[in-house]
N, CA and C atoms as a LAMMPS dump frame, in Angstrom:
ITEM: TIMESTEP
0
ITEM: NUMBER OF ATOMS
567
ITEM: BOX BOUNDS ff ff ff
-5.0000000000000000e+02 5.0000000000000000e+02
-5.0000000000000000e+02 5.0000000000000000e+02
-5.0000000000000000e+02 5.0000000000000000e+02
ITEM: ATOMS id mol type element x y z
1 1 1 N -10.925 20.497 -24.095
2 1 2 C -9.301 20.523 -24.544
3 1 3 C -8.96 19.218 -25.231
4 2 1 N -9.753 18.193 -25.054
5 2 2 C -9.251 16.857 -25.71
6 2 3 C -8.256 16.154 -24.664
7 3 1 N -7.988 16.691 -23.533
8 3 2 C -7.324 15.981 -22.631
9 3 3 C -8.153 15.68 -21.349
10 4 1 N -7.528 14.473 -20.615
11 4 2 C -8.065 14.09 -19.569
12 4 3 C -7.641 14.779 -18.293
13 5 1 N -8.437 15.146 -17.368
14 5 2 C -7.842 15.774 -16.162
15 5 3 C -8.568 15.221 -14.979
16 6 1 N -7.649 14.325 -14.192
17 6 2 C -8.369 13.649 -13.107
18 6 3 C -8.527 14.553 -11.875
19 7 1 N -9.338 14.235 -11.05
20 7 2 C -9.674 14.99 -9.756
21 7 3 C -8.686 14.142 -8.551
22 8 1 N -8.338 15.143 -7.725
23 8 2 C -7.499 14.713 -6.75
24 8 3 C -8.252 14.967 -5.41
25 9 1 N -8.4 13.751 -4.664
26 9 2 C -9.226 13.833 -3.452
27 9 3 C -8.379 13.392 -2.19
28 10 1 N -8.557 13.997 -1.067
29 10 2 C -7.913 13.587 0.078
30 10 3 C -8.844 13.316 1.208
31 11 1 N -9.671 14.081 1.578
32 11 2 C -10.38 13.928 2.749
33 11 3 C -11.858 13.725 2.638
34 12 1 N -12.483 12.882 3.215
35 12 2 C -13.956 12.744 3.338
36 12 3 C -14.42 12.188 4.599
37 13 1 N -15.647 12.494 4.965
38 13 2 C -16.279 11.907 6.222
39 13 3 C -16.799 10.52 5.537
40 14 1 N -17.012 9.627 6.603
41 14 2 C -17.648 8.279 6.137
42 14 3 C -18.878 8.521 5.569
43 15 1 N -19.685 9.458 5.99
44 15 2 C -20.994 9.733 5.327
45 15 3 C -21.014 10.604 4.286
46 16 1 N -19.906 11.232 3.687
47 16 2 C -19.96 12.016 2.635
48 16 3 C -20.004 11.347 1.198
49 17 1 N -21.083 11.318 0.775
50 17 2 C -21.378 10.668 -0.447
51 17 3 C -20.907 11.246 -1.786
52 18 1 N -20.726 12.583 -1.586
53 18 2 C -20.245 13.353 -2.622
54 18 3 C -18.67 13.122 -3.06
55 19 1 N -18.033 12.721 -2.073
56 19 2 C -16.619 12.477 -2.205
57 19 3 C -16.273 11.038 -2.497
58 20 1 N -16.875 10.452 -3.62
59 20 2 C -16.925 9.07 -3.889
60 20 3 C -15.446 8.521 -4.285
61 21 1 N -14.443 9.494 -4.753
62 21 2 C -13.118 9.041 -5.102
63 21 3 C -12.184 9.059 -3.803
64 22 1 N -12.747 9.911 -2.76
65 22 2 C -11.712 10.035 -1.547
66 22 3 C -11.682 8.7 -0.786
67 23 1 N -10.615 8.575 -0.353
68 23 2 C -10.307 7.356 0.554
69 23 3 C -10.991 7.661 1.906
70 24 1 N -11.21 6.587 2.501
71 24 2 C -11.784 6.639 3.932
72 24 3 C -10.678 6.845 4.895
73 25 1 N -9.527 6.548 4.516
74 25 2 C -8.294 6.772 5.442
75 25 3 C -7.706 8.236 5.283
76 26 1 N -8.146 9.039 4.235
77 26 2 C -7.657 10.302 4.157
78 26 3 C -6.297 10.335 3.155
79 27 1 N -5.974 9.153 2.645
80 27 2 C -4.774 9.221 1.814
81 27 3 C -5.222 9.894 0.382
82 28 1 N -4.372 10.544 -0.021
83 28 2 C -4.483 11.206 -1.281
84 28 3 C -4.835 10.233 -2.512
85 29 1 N -5.901 10.403 -3.211
86 29 2 C -6.294 9.583 -4.283
87 29 3 C -6.66 10.386 -5.618
88 30 1 N -6.733 9.739 -6.635
89 30 2 C -7.24 10.473 -7.75
90 30 3 C -8.4 9.673 -8.425
91 31 1 N -9.214 10.278 -9.107
92 31 2 C -10.349 9.639 -9.787
93 31 3 C -10.702 10.375 -11.086
94 32 1 N -11.454 9.544 -11.865
95 32 2 C -11.899 10.255 -13.174
96 32 3 C -10.98 10.599 -14.246
97 33 1 N -9.838 9.914 -14.596
98 33 2 C -9.438 8.488 -14.027
99 33 3 C -8.492 8.472 -12.802
100 34 1 N -8.27 7.432 -12.228
101 34 2 C -7.312 7.225 -11.269
102 34 3 C -5.928 7.058 -11.922
103 35 1 N -5.078 8.14 -11.931
104 35 2 C -3.782 8.102 -12.562
105 35 3 C -2.643 7.6 -11.472
106 36 1 N -3.038 7.492 -10.209
107 36 2 C -2.08 6.963 -9.3
108 36 3 C -1.896 5.481 -9.335
109 37 1 N -2.853 4.772 -9.935
110 37 2 C -2.657 3.312 -9.847
111 37 3 C -2.741 2.756 -11.214
112 38 1 N -1.879 3.359 -12.079
113 38 2 C -1.707 2.764 -13.418
114 38 3 C -0.586 1.796 -13.401
115 39 1 N -0.844 0.562 -13.675
116 39 2 C 0.332 -0.396 -13.484
117 39 3 C 1.444 -0.153 -14.249
118 40 1 N 2.636 -0.413 -13.914
119 40 2 C 3.902 -0.245 -14.726
120 40 3 C 4.452 -1.623 -15.056
121 41 1 N 3.94 -2.823 -14.621
122 41 2 C 4.466 -4.122 -14.805
123 41 3 C 4.05 -4.791 -16.077
124 42 1 N 2.866 -4.254 -16.573
125 42 2 C 2.261 -4.997 -17.767
126 42 3 C 2.37 -4.163 -19.013
127 43 1 N 2.483 -4.724 -20.143
128 43 2 C 2.556 -3.97 -21.437
129 43 3 C 1.418 -2.866 -21.487
130 44 1 N 0.138 -3.342 -21.044
131 44 2 C -0.927 -2.324 -21.18
132 44 3 C -0.784 -1.252 -20.232
133 45 1 N -0.363 -1.496 -19.093
134 45 2 C -0.121 -0.54 -18.066
135 45 3 C 0.905 0.535 -18.655
136 46 1 N 2.01 0.084 -19.139
137 46 2 C 3.163 0.91 -19.804
138 46 3 C 2.673 1.72 -20.881
139 47 1 N 1.751 1.204 -21.586
140 47 2 C 1.075 1.909 -22.72
141 47 3 C 0.294 3.174 -22.252
142 48 1 N -0.554 2.65 -21.195
143 48 2 C -1.446 3.712 -20.636
144 48 3 C -0.532 4.893 -20.014
145 49 1 N 0.437 4.495 -19.356
146 49 2 C 1.393 5.437 -18.716
147 49 3 C 2.058 6.467 -19.71
148 50 1 N 2.399 5.767 -21.069
149 50 2 C 3.012 6.561 -21.992
150 50 3 C 2.107 7.724 -22.422
151 51 1 N 0.707 7.668 -22.217
152 51 2 C -0.113 8.705 -22.656
153 51 3 C -0.387 9.742 -21.533
154 52 1 N 0.168 9.56 -20.312
155 52 2 C 0.135 10.515 -19.343
156 52 3 C 1.234 11.539 -19.439
157 53 1 N 0.895 12.56 -20.211
158 53 2 C 1.87 13.728 -20.475
159 53 3 C 1.259 15.007 -20.139
160 54 1 N 2.021 15.98 -19.936
161 54 2 C 1.559 17.299 -19.607
162 54 3 C 1.33 18.098 -20.922
163 55 1 N 0.449 19.047 -20.8
164 55 2 C 0.351 19.874 -22.01
165 55 3 C 1.495 20.745 -22.093
166 56 1 N 1.822 21.184 -23.445
167 56 2 C 3.085 21.799 -23.611
168 56 3 C 3.276 23.078 -22.792
169 57 1 N 4.302 23.323 -22.173
170 57 2 C 4.421 24.444 -21.279
171 57 3 C 4.073 24.272 -19.625
172 58 1 N 3.697 22.985 -19.461
173 58 2 C 3.154 22.6 -18.251
174 58 3 C 4.033 21.416 -17.746
175 59 1 N 3.978 20.919 -16.706
176 59 2 C 4.696 19.98 -15.921
177 59 3 C 3.813 18.968 -15.1
178 60 1 N 4.187 17.7 -15.25
179 60 2 C 3.453 16.771 -14.147
180 60 3 C 4.259 16.771 -12.966
181 61 1 N 3.502 16.698 -11.894
182 61 2 C 4.224 16.551 -10.539
183 61 3 C 4.347 15.248 -10.261
184 62 1 N 5.391 14.578 -9.861
185 62 2 C 5.508 13.095 -9.365
186 62 3 C 6.114 13.144 -8.064
187 63 1 N 5.403 12.738 -7.12
188 63 2 C 5.664 12.612 -5.688
189 63 3 C 5.914 11.297 -5.129
190 64 1 N 7.003 10.879 -4.645
191 64 2 C 7.219 9.609 -3.993
192 64 3 C 7.367 9.789 -2.499
193 65 1 N 6.432 9.298 -1.859
194 65 2 C 6.536 9.633 -0.464
195 65 3 C 7.403 8.69 0.357
196 66 1 N 8.211 7.899 -0.393
197 66 2 C 9.268 7 0.231
198 66 3 C 8.65 6.016 1.242
199 67 1 N 7.668 5.415 0.901
200 67 2 C 6.981 4.433 1.785
201 67 3 C 6.634 4.926 3.031
202 68 1 N 6.099 6.115 3.09
203 68 2 C 5.729 6.739 4.375
204 68 3 C 4.861 5.898 5.224
205 69 1 N 3.956 5.423 4.582
206 69 2 C 3.056 4.378 5.415
207 69 3 C 3.778 3.315 6.191
208 70 1 N 4.839 2.678 5.417
209 70 2 C 5.506 1.655 5.907
210 70 3 C 6.363 2.161 7.058
211 71 1 N 7.049 3.416 7
212 71 2 C 7.922 3.852 7.876
213 71 3 C 7.012 4.281 9.228
214 72 1 N 5.784 4.711 8.995
215 72 2 C 5.06 5.188 10.053
216 72 3 C 4.34 3.798 10.884
217 73 1 N 4.185 2.776 10.12
218 73 2 C 3.784 1.403 10.431
219 73 3 C 4.836 0.784 11.362
220 74 1 N 6.004 0.812 10.959
221 74 2 C 7.293 0.335 11.623
222 74 3 C 7.475 1.101 12.967
223 75 1 N 7.428 2.346 12.902
224 75 2 C 7.539 3.266 14.056
225 75 3 C 6.399 2.958 15.192
226 76 1 N 5.233 2.84 14.662
227 76 2 C 3.969 2.8 15.689
228 76 3 C 4.208 1.293 16.347
229 77 1 N 4.57 0.252 15.465
230 77 2 C 4.78 -1.122 16.154
231 77 3 C 6.015 -1.235 16.938
232 78 1 N 7.091 -0.297 16.581
233 78 2 C 8.429 -0.498 17.25
234 78 3 C 9.085 -1.708 16.471
235 79 1 N 8.839 -2.045 15.201
236 79 2 C 9.491 -3.186 14.558
237 79 3 C 10.944 -2.892 14.076
238 80 1 N 11.98 -3.336 15.007
239 80 2 C 13.355 -2.95 14.996
240 80 3 C 13.982 -3.273 13.655
241 81 1 N 13.602 -4.378 12.964
242 81 2 C 14.104 -4.601 11.824
243 81 3 C 13.916 -3.671 10.661
244 82 1 N 12.617 -3.404 10.613
245 82 2 C 12.094 -2.543 9.498
246 82 3 C 12.767 -0.981 9.79
247 83 1 N 12.681 -0.739 11.069
248 83 2 C 13.413 0.639 11.481
249 83 3 C 14.733 0.697 10.967
250 84 1 N 15.618 -0.57 11.296
251 84 2 C 17.101 -0.388 11.065
252 84 3 C 17.192 -0.424 9.438
253 85 1 N 16.389 -1.003 8.701
254 85 2 C 16.442 -1.144 7.299
255 85 3 C 16.223 0.387 6.782
256 86 1 N 15.138 1.125 7.193
257 86 2 C 14.99 2.355 6.914
258 86 3 C 16.164 3.418 7.338
259 87 1 N 16.69 3.156 8.473
260 87 2 C 17.718 3.925 8.934
261 87 3 C 19.003 3.811 7.996
262 88 1 N 19.144 2.606 7.6
263 88 2 C 20.299 2.272 6.677
264 88 3 C 20.062 2.764 5.273
265 89 1 N 18.99 3.065 4.877
266 89 2 C 18.482 3.476 3.419
267 89 3 C 18.455 2.167 2.557
268 90 1 N 18.157 1.102 3.211
269 90 2 C 17.86 -0.03 2.625
270 90 3 C 16.451 -0.019 1.803
271 91 1 N 16.464 -0.728 0.763
272 91 2 C 15.079 -0.842 0.073
273 91 3 C 14.287 -1.853 0.862
274 92 1 N 13.187 -1.404 1.497
275 92 2 C 12.456 -2.198 2.299
276 92 3 C 11.665 -3.332 1.613
277 93 1 N 11.414 -3.117 0.238
278 93 2 C 10.789 -4.125 -0.499
279 93 3 C 11.702 -5.314 -0.904
280 94 1 N 12.972 -4.884 -1.047
281 94 2 C 13.946 -5.868 -1.328
282 94 3 C 14.313 -6.751 -0.094
283 95 1 N 14.261 -6.053 1.068
284 95 2 C 14.534 -6.58 2.474
285 95 3 C 13.408 -7.621 2.687
286 96 1 N 12.026 -7.24 2.456
287 96 2 C 10.926 -8.225 2.689
288 96 3 C 11.036 -9.376 1.826
289 97 1 N 11.395 -9.276 0.447
290 97 2 C 11.469 -10.123 -0.456
291 97 3 C 12.629 -11.281 -0.072
292 98 1 N 13.816 -10.783 0.442
293 98 2 C 14.796 -11.69 0.937
294 98 3 C 14.308 -12.543 2.084
295 99 1 N 13.579 -11.923 3.012
296 99 2 C 12.896 -12.504 4.112
297 99 3 C 12.019 -13.666 3.619
298 100 1 N 10.972 -13.348 2.558
299 100 2 C 10.021 -14.161 2.304
300 100 3 C 10.548 -15.357 1.446
301 101 1 N 11.687 -15.168 0.663
302 101 2 C 12.027 -16.061 -0.327
303 101 3 C 13.228 -16.749 0.101
304 102 1 N 14.061 -16.258 1.22
305 102 2 C 15.226 -16.863 1.57
306 102 3 C 16.292 -16.608 0.797
307 103 1 N 16.547 -15.434 0.169
308 103 2 C 17.477 -15.36 -1.08
309 103 3 C 18.305 -13.983 -0.635
310 104 1 N 19.439 -13.897 -1.046
311 104 2 C 20.271 -12.689 -0.733
312 104 3 C 19.964 -11.745 -1.971
313 105 1 N 19.597 -11.998 -3.201
314 105 2 C 19.37 -11.137 -4.344
315 105 3 C 18.041 -11.512 -4.789
316 106 1 N 16.874 -10.921 -4.436
317 106 2 C 15.644 -11.278 -4.96
318 106 3 C 15.573 -10.82 -6.559
319 107 1 N 14.733 -11.66 -7.223
320 107 2 C 14.427 -11.381 -8.514
321 107 3 C 13.405 -10.102 -8.709
322 108 1 N 13.231 -9.461 -9.757
323 108 2 C 12.24 -8.507 -9.861
324 108 3 C 10.877 -8.934 -9.313
325 109 1 N 10.55 -10.114 -9.736
326 109 2 C 9.095 -10.561 -9.431
327 109 3 C 9.114 -10.887 -7.837
328 110 1 N 10.294 -11.23 -7.321
329 110 2 C 10.15 -11.399 -5.885
330 110 3 C 10.083 -10.252 -5.159
331 111 1 N 10.909 -9.167 -5.564
332 111 2 C 10.739 -7.914 -5.029
333 111 3 C 9.24 -7.204 -5.025
334 112 1 N 8.736 -7.44 -6.251
335 112 2 C 7.435 -7.133 -6.289
336 112 3 C 6.252 -7.762 -5.343
337 113 1 N 6.72 -8.958 -5.066
338 113 2 C 5.918 -9.813 -4.164
339 113 3 C 6.152 -9.165 -2.836
340 114 1 N 7.321 -8.795 -2.448
341 114 2 C 7.663 -8.038 -1.166
342 114 3 C 7.077 -6.716 -0.961
343 115 1 N 7.044 -5.947 -2.084
344 115 2 C 6.476 -4.782 -2.047
345 115 3 C 4.834 -4.707 -1.857
346 116 1 N 4.393 -5.767 -2.736
347 116 2 C 2.827 -5.881 -2.62
348 116 3 C 2.489 -6.237 -1.135
349 117 1 N 3.271 -7.09 -0.508
350 117 2 C 2.896 -7.733 0.684
351 117 3 C 3.147 -6.673 1.775
352 118 1 N 4.159 -5.773 1.655
353 118 2 C 4.399 -4.775 2.653
354 118 3 C 3.246 -3.859 2.741
355 119 1 N 2.634 -3.427 1.505
356 119 2 C 1.524 -2.454 1.593
357 119 3 C 0.188 -3.205 1.704
358 120 1 N 0.11 -4.407 1.205
359 120 2 C -1.224 -5.077 1.423
360 120 3 C -1.522 -5.455 2.855
361 121 1 N -0.346 -6.065 3.59
362 121 2 C -0.616 -6.285 4.934
363 121 3 C -0.822 -5.136 5.778
364 122 1 N -0.4 -4.001 5.538
365 122 2 C -0.587 -2.805 6.23
366 122 3 C -1.904 -2.311 6.097
367 123 1 N -2.678 -2.621 4.986
368 123 2 C -4.016 -2.065 4.687
369 123 3 C -5.004 -3.266 4.952
370 124 1 N -4.565 -4.238 5.41
371 124 2 C -5.39 -5.32 5.716
372 124 3 C -5.887 -6.276 4.691
373 125 1 N -5.209 -6.238 3.577
374 125 2 C -5.526 -7.299 2.467
375 125 3 C -5.096 -8.714 2.841
376 126 1 N -5.93 -9.612 2.584
377 126 2 C -5.569 -10.936 2.927
378 126 3 C -5.381 -11.87 1.772
379 127 1 N -5.377 -13.11 1.979
380 127 2 C -4.988 -14.011 0.965
381 127 3 C -5.621 -14.097 -0.265
382 128 1 N -6.924 -14.025 -0.471
383 128 2 C -7.535 -13.838 -1.754
384 128 3 C -7.254 -12.68 -2.447
385 129 1 N -7.407 -11.484 -1.808
386 129 2 C -7.157 -10.176 -2.583
387 129 3 C -5.722 -10.241 -2.865
388 130 1 N -4.865 -10.64 -1.969
389 130 2 C -3.375 -10.727 -2.493
390 130 3 C -3.135 -11.468 -3.459
391 131 1 N -3.752 -12.609 -3.654
392 131 2 C -3.428 -13.592 -4.656
393 131 3 C -3.964 -12.863 -5.997
394 132 1 N -5.233 -12.187 -5.926
395 132 2 C -5.675 -11.509 -7.115
396 132 3 C -4.833 -10.376 -7.514
397 133 1 N -4.299 -9.568 -6.747
398 133 2 C -3.644 -8.452 -6.862
399 133 3 C -2.35 -8.804 -7.497
400 134 1 N -1.562 -9.896 -7.151
401 134 2 C -0.306 -10.205 -7.565
402 134 3 C -0.601 -10.76 -9.053
403 135 1 N -1.51 -11.757 -9.18
404 135 2 C -1.922 -12.444 -10.346
405 135 3 C -2.146 -11.514 -11.464
406 136 1 N -2.964 -10.308 -11.228
407 136 2 C -3.408 -9.317 -12.011
408 136 3 C -2.064 -8.565 -12.578
409 137 1 N -1.275 -8.512 -11.741
410 137 2 C -0.045 -7.718 -11.985
411 137 3 C 1.122 -8.655 -12.689
412 138 1 N 0.662 -9.843 -13.062
413 138 2 C 1.545 -10.673 -13.867
414 138 3 C 2.374 -11.681 -12.858
415 139 1 N 2.128 -11.807 -11.701
416 139 2 C 2.784 -12.827 -10.819
417 139 3 C 1.772 -13.775 -10.336
418 140 1 N 1.545 -14.898 -11.228
419 140 2 C 0.446 -15.771 -10.789
420 140 3 C 0.527 -16.421 -9.388
421 141 1 N -0.493 -16.223 -8.766
422 141 2 C -0.328 -16.587 -7.177
423 141 3 C -1.62 -17.216 -6.807
424 142 1 N -1.552 -18.351 -6.218
425 142 2 C -2.914 -18.919 -5.555
426 142 3 C -3.088 -18.346 -4.151
427 143 1 N -4.403 -18.555 -3.7
428 143 2 C -4.654 -17.998 -2.422
429 143 3 C -3.786 -18.768 -1.345
430 144 1 N -3.463 -20.076 -1.666
431 144 2 C -2.726 -20.864 -0.762
432 144 3 C -1.203 -20.154 -0.676
433 145 1 N -0.718 -19.928 -1.792
434 145 2 C 0.644 -19.364 -1.704
435 145 3 C 0.587 -17.951 -1.066
436 146 1 N -0.464 -17.286 -1.353
437 146 2 C -0.429 -15.794 -0.802
438 146 3 C -0.498 -16.097 0.85
439 147 1 N -1.273 -17.112 1.281
440 147 2 C -1.255 -17.227 2.75
441 147 3 C 0.112 -17.601 3.182
442 148 1 N 0.798 -18.51 2.451
443 148 2 C 2.281 -18.828 3.076
444 148 3 C 3.182 -17.726 3.177
445 149 1 N 3.075 -16.718 2.224
446 149 2 C 3.741 -15.473 2.245
447 149 3 C 3.386 -14.584 3.461
448 150 1 N 2.096 -14.481 3.524
449 150 2 C 1.393 -13.749 4.765
450 150 3 C 1.857 -14.362 6.012
451 151 1 N 1.831 -15.505 6.135
452 151 2 C 2.304 -16.31 7.395
453 151 3 C 3.842 -16.075 7.709
454 152 1 N 4.655 -16.04 6.611
455 152 2 C 5.991 -15.818 6.765
456 152 3 C 6.354 -14.508 7.194
457 153 1 N 5.603 -13.401 6.595
458 153 2 C 5.737 -11.958 6.932
459 153 3 C 5.443 -11.785 8.476
460 154 1 N 4.231 -12.384 8.939
461 154 2 C 3.76 -12.135 10.23
462 154 3 C 4.615 -12.785 11.307
463 155 1 N 5.249 -13.923 10.814
464 155 2 C 6.192 -14.67 11.743
465 155 3 C 7.371 -13.831 11.964
466 156 1 N 7.913 -12.986 10.944
467 156 2 C 9.176 -12.39 11.034
468 156 3 C 8.784 -10.962 11.556
469 157 1 N 7.508 -10.603 11.511
470 157 2 C 7.218 -9.267 12.052
471 157 3 C 6.154 -9.28 13.17
472 158 1 N 6.518 -9.861 14.25
473 158 2 C 5.479 -10.267 15.528
474 158 3 C 5.164 -8.814 16.026
475 159 1 N 5.887 -7.854 15.89
476 159 2 C 5.467 -6.528 16.556
477 159 3 C 4.422 -5.777 15.818
478 160 1 N 4.702 -5.911 14.313
479 160 2 C 3.534 -5.439 13.487
480 160 3 C 2.195 -6.182 13.844
481 161 1 N 2.33 -7.571 13.949
482 161 2 C 1.063 -8.365 13.966
483 161 3 C 0.48 -7.971 15.327
484 162 1 N 1.349 -7.874 16.453
485 162 2 C 0.66 -7.531 17.67
486 162 3 C -0.056 -6.172 17.797
487 163 1 N 0.823 -5.227 17.111
488 163 2 C 0.13 -3.802 17.004
489 163 3 C -1.318 -3.853 16.157
490 164 1 N -1.146 -4.536 14.99
491 164 2 C -2.312 -4.684 14.342
492 164 3 C -3.575 -5.186 15.037
493 165 1 N -3.392 -6.138 15.84
494 165 2 C -4.386 -6.738 16.585
495 165 3 C -4.847 -5.763 17.606
496 166 1 N -3.895 -5.079 18.359
497 166 2 C -4.182 -3.985 19.267
498 166 3 C -5.016 -2.941 18.613
499 167 1 N -4.788 -2.301 17.471
500 167 2 C -5.404 -1.324 16.706
501 167 3 C -6.944 -1.83 16.37
502 168 1 N -6.924 -3.027 15.758
503 168 2 C -8.198 -3.537 15.253
504 168 3 C -9.168 -3.926 16.495
505 169 1 N -8.7 -4.289 17.62
506 169 2 C -9.419 -4.547 18.868
507 169 3 C -9.831 -3.18 19.361
508 170 1 N -9.133 -2.291 19.277
509 170 2 C -9.413 -1.002 19.943
510 170 3 C -10.58 -0.36 19.138
511 171 1 N -10.265 -0.123 17.827
512 171 2 C -11.245 0.336 16.95
513 171 3 C -12.491 -0.462 16.898
514 172 1 N -12.536 -1.576 17.087
515 172 2 C -13.875 -2.334 17.131
516 172 3 C -14.481 -2.031 18.459
517 173 1 N -13.855 -1.946 19.614
518 173 2 C -14.361 -1.631 20.809
519 173 3 C -15.022 -0.218 20.766
520 174 1 N -14.19 0.811 20.154
521 174 2 C -14.456 2.242 20.354
522 174 3 C -15.429 2.741 19.197
523 175 1 N -15.341 2.02 18.031
524 175 2 C -16.15 2.453 16.96
525 175 3 C -15.304 3.43 15.966
526 176 1 N -14.062 3.646 16.217
527 176 2 C -13.165 4.563 15.654
528 176 3 C -11.741 4.131 15.81
529 177 1 N -10.901 4.578 14.72
530 177 2 C -9.528 4.422 14.879
531 177 3 C -8.963 5.998 15.051
532 178 1 N -7.764 5.859 15.755
533 178 2 C -7.155 7.191 16.031
534 178 3 C -5.836 7.273 15.432
535 179 1 N -5.446 8.458 14.88
536 179 2 C -4.071 8.67 14.32
537 179 3 C -3.121 9.081 15.35
538 180 1 N -1.891 9.24 14.892
539 180 2 C -0.905 9.73 15.749
540 180 3 C -1.13 10.8 16.443
541 181 1 N -1.873 11.835 15.633
542 181 2 C -2.231 13.113 16.228
543 181 3 C -3.494 13.254 16.697
544 182 1 N -4.294 12.217 17.013
545 182 2 C -5.467 12.219 17.796
546 182 3 C -6.719 12.355 16.872
547 183 1 N -6.444 12.274 15.557
548 183 2 C -7.585 12.498 14.708
549 183 3 C -8.445 11.173 14.662
550 184 1 N -9.673 11.18 14.773
551 184 2 C -10.539 10.055 14.816
552 184 3 C -11.09 9.741 13.446
553 185 1 N -11.047 8.551 13.029
554 185 2 C -11.747 7.985 11.787
555 185 3 C -12.819 7.029 12.227
556 186 1 N -14.005 7.571 12.235
557 186 2 C -15.221 6.603 12.572
558 186 3 C -15.381 5.539 11.71
559 187 1 N -15.666 4.368 12.167
560 187 2 C -15.997 3.242 11.248
561 187 3 C -17.461 3.119 11.077
562 188 1 N -17.885 2.778 9.795
563 188 2 C -19.307 2.658 9.742
564 188 3 C -19.786 1.387 10.379
565 189 1 N -21.057 1.354 10.95
566 189 2 C -21.58 0.255 11.721
567 189 3 C -22.044 -0.868 10.797
C-alpha cells in the first residue's frame, strides 16, 4: 500500500521470544516502527510525526491515559502530595518541576525534566539513563545533575521510595512481582 503499519503489542510471557516488541510489564507498545515514542521536542521528531497520518477515510486513534502509571504509583505508595495534585486536577509534571527547581512557574524544559523524572523513576531508570534520555531530547544533562534531581525527587517522595524498596525486595525474594489484581510477572533469573 506504500504505507507503514506498526504492530501493537501488549502481553508476553518472559520466555515468549516471538513477542519481541511487547513489553515485559504488559504495557501497550508498538513496533515495526514504534509510533508511540516519536519525540515531539526535536525538529526531527516533529518532522517524523507530521508523516504519521491516516489513509483517506480512516482515522488515527490517540489515547492519553492521563499518567495512569503515576496515579497508580501514588495510590500504591500512599503519596499524599501526588494524590492531592491528581485530585485537584493539577499537572503532575509541572508540580514535580516546581519541586525539583524551586520555582512557581517552570519553563517548558523544566516541566519536561519533571515529566521525564516522574516516569523514569517509576520504571527504575537511574542517573546515566536519565542523563542520556534528557540530553537526547534536547535538555543537556550530566549524570551528576541527573543524580541531583533524582535525589531531590526521592527526598520529597519518601513514601514512593519506601514502596519501591519494598517491591524490589519482595520481587527479588520471590522471583516475581505482583500486580494490584494478583497477576504475577516472573523475573528472569
